[in-house]
VEXGUMAR-31137 format. One record per residue (C-alpha): z negated, y negated, x negated. Coordinates in steps of 0.25 Angstrom, whole numbers, plus 5000, padded with zeros to 4 digits. Each point is the difference from the previous one (the first is absolute). Example, Ala and Ser with C-alpha at 12.3 -4.5 7.8 and 13.67 -1.06 7.14 Angstrom:
VEXGUMAR-31137
496950184951500249864994
This chain:
VEXGUMAR-31137
519149714983498849945007499649855001499050014989501050074990501149905004499149884996500149954986498549964998498950084993498950065008498649944996498850085005498749935000498750085002498550004996500250114990501250044993500450154998500449994985501150094995499150104992498950015011500050115009500449955014499050055010500449935012501349995008500149854998500250024985501150105002500749925010500049874992500450074988501250065007500449865006499949934987500850104992501149995010500449864997499049964988498949915003498649954997498650055004498949905000498550015002498750014994499850094988498750065004499349944988498849905001499949924988499449874994501349964996501150045010501450024995501450035005500650134996501550045001500750134998501450055004500350155003501150075008500749875004498749945005499249884995498550015002499149884999498550005002498949904998498550024997498949945008498749954995498750055006499849895010501450015006499850155001498749995007500549895010501450045002500050155000498650065001499649885009500949945010501150115000499050125001498849945006500649915011501550045002499850154999498950025010500649905009501350065001499450145001499349955013498649994993499649855002498550054998500350034986500849874997499349924988500749865000499649914989500849874998500050024985500750135003501149945008500249894989500150114990501050075009500949885001499849964985500650144996501149995010500449874995499950054986501050115004500949905006500049914988500350114990501050075009500849885004500449984985500650145000500949995012501549985001500649935012500650135006498750094998499450065012498550025001499250115006498549975001499050115003498750005007498849925004499749954986501249915000500149945014500149864996501050024988501349965007499449875005499649974986501350034995500749925010499149884996500650024986501449995006500350155000501250025010500250154998499950105011498650055000499550125008498650055002499450145004498650025005499550144996498850005008499849985015500049865006498949985010500149945014500049845000498650015006499550064986500949914991499349875005498750054995500549974986499649854996501349924998500850115006501149905004500249954986500150134994500750095010500949895004500750014987500750135004501049905006500449974986500650144999501450035005499650145004498650065003500050155001498950085007499750145002499950015015500449935013498549985003500049924987501249925003499449975014498749954993500849914991500849945012498849985008499349934989501149904997500249985015498649985005499249964988500849914992501049945010501350074996501150055009501050115001501549984997501250085004500150144994498550014998499849904990498849924998499949844999498849944993499449875005500749934988501450055005500250114990500650125006499850144994500250145004499050125001500450145002499450145000500350094988499150124999499850044985500250154997500150104989501050064992500150125009500950094992499249984987498750035007500550135007500650044986498749984993499250085011501050114998499850004985498549995001499850145003500150034985498949904996498750064996499249905007500750035013499850154998498649994997499749925013500750115008499250114993498749925003500449985015500450155001500450035015499349885006500749885006500049884992499949865006500349894990499849854999500449914989499649855001499649894990498549985002500049885010499349975013501449985007500250154999499050055010499450104990498550005006500650035014500950114994498850074994499349995013501150065008500150114990498550035002500249995015501150114998499150094993498949985010500850025013500950114995499150104992501250105000500749904990498850014990500450074987501449995005500449864996499849914988500149855000500549944987499849854999500649934988499549854999500249934987499049894999500649855000499449864999498750064995499549864997500049975015498750035007500650065013500850104991498750054993499350015013501150085006500150104988498550025002500150025015501150114998499250074989498950015009500850055012500750104992498750054994499450015014501250085006500050104988498550015001500050045015501350095001500350054986499850154996499950074987501550025000500549885008499849854998500749935012500349864994500549974986499849854997500749964988500049864994501250014990501549985001501050114997501549994995501049995012500650134997498650075002499849925012501350055006499550144997498749985007500749945012500950125001498850104999499249935012500250045014499549875005500249864994498949915005500449854999499149925009499949854995499349905009501249914997501150014990501349934998500850134998499350114993501050084991499150124999500350035014501550004997499850074986499250115007501150035010501150004989499250104992499950115010500750134999501150005011499750155003498549985002499749855001498649945002499649905011499749854998498849945008500349854999499349875004500749935011499649874992500850044988501449944999500650144998499650035014501149915005501050104993499450135000499950025015499950164999498749994992498650025008499649865002498549965001499149895001499150014987498849945007500050115010499450124993500350105012501449965000500150034985499350135001500950045012501249974992499550084988499850125009501449995005500649984987499350124994500450095012501449945002501150115001501150014988501149965010499349875004499749974986501450014996500549925011499149894998500250004985501550005001500049885009499249924991500850044988501249955006499449875001499650004986501350054995500749895007499049884997499650034986499649914989501449964996500449975015498749915001500449924987501549995004499749955014499149894995500949954989501250015010499349915009499549904989501349994993500749985014499249875001500849874998499749934987499349875003499749874994498549974998499749854999499049964990498649975004500349854998501150005011499649985014500250135008501149985010500350095012501250104998500750085010499750155001500950084991500850125005499450135002500450114991500250145005498850104998500250114990500250145007499050074991498749945004499450025013500149875007500149914988500549865002500749934989500049855001500549874995498949894997499949864999499449964987499049895003498849984991498750005008499549865003498650044996500250094988498750074996499349934989499650094988499149954989500850024987499049974989500450124993501350054994500749865001
């Protein structure tokens, strides 16, 4: 029995969106959270996804899990979600400060919705509950819960990259916002690079300090732990789905259409962080510089549209449509079209079959927190005839999948050379590389990620949080907890439970 199972409290998951029980779970997070909640019973809290003039709270219970969601009104959706979260934090955290659209009203809406979450959630909590908060939408949530007197253990996991401190300071009021991470007991990140960014930010930008055991001390005296917990996939389930996919008509049709040509596949949400224009350009360079590959290779890029209300995404879609048309117009023949650009999503079982059919997986984001497509491609391969993964060194997955062909997506020649190498790689080398990466994925799968984070979070000492009216008093650092063995370099921590001296002020004209 692990520490998480031994503890008597519920697990409370908080995320921007909640995967309701009758919805198809399309992401790894949904599967991981449902499994964690089902183990001990628990509560999943977040936005319902509904935008309405009269926001309501919705409750349901199924499979031992309570689901509580709240609606947002139009102003809150525009300011909190479409505004600050996705037009300020998303581009900044993906190293695109040139695309940051900061507006004070958006920040106020972001804080207002986080405060709404805190107020509604605090009324549902029990003293021994343990909270797991997810992603950039909810950074200040723990600080707001502490202001309301919540003493529970609270962990946070960031699913996207954390940029260097030099970029974080571009954000107005960054100290007030990012400093609230100290209100969590445990902050989880994907890579060592992300962890170093957090440490450097607290040390050099807001005057924090390192404590024994790798803990961080905020200027107000609160001590918290940060650790590396790379998210993963359900490796066995993906591999089984890929084996079963050979019977699916959609997969059979793809294989028949490709014939004996080599298939290169990319699967990405339509987003400027994915490096799709550079990827198209590299494929065009491949065809130009290696004419012997013409009519011998097909590139399938699946890119479901997202955030179509954001101008940058509409512009990206038009750019890719033009690029695909130009490539096909220049190189296509009556019986061969080099690039297939598809703007729609497919069921996971179909994608597993597409991955298995592809000789090369092309995953070249400019920046990505992890990128689970890379891991799914590897897990979907036929062990007797595996494909080759070409992966951006700026994806978090590159830190674990060292036997892939790593590239800088901005270097078109490097990507082109990697594609040539992947297409010509011997079966013996392909098997050796695949086996080494599969060993990593089988050991560090989605269950190991979930359990390692919760082990670290449950291991933190339950602390007493003073009410906001109390004067903060210095407390000695609490004892360090041993790190869980399942996660690569995680650090479980004990934390001081001080409320920040300067809590973020959020307008609360609504919902109260």
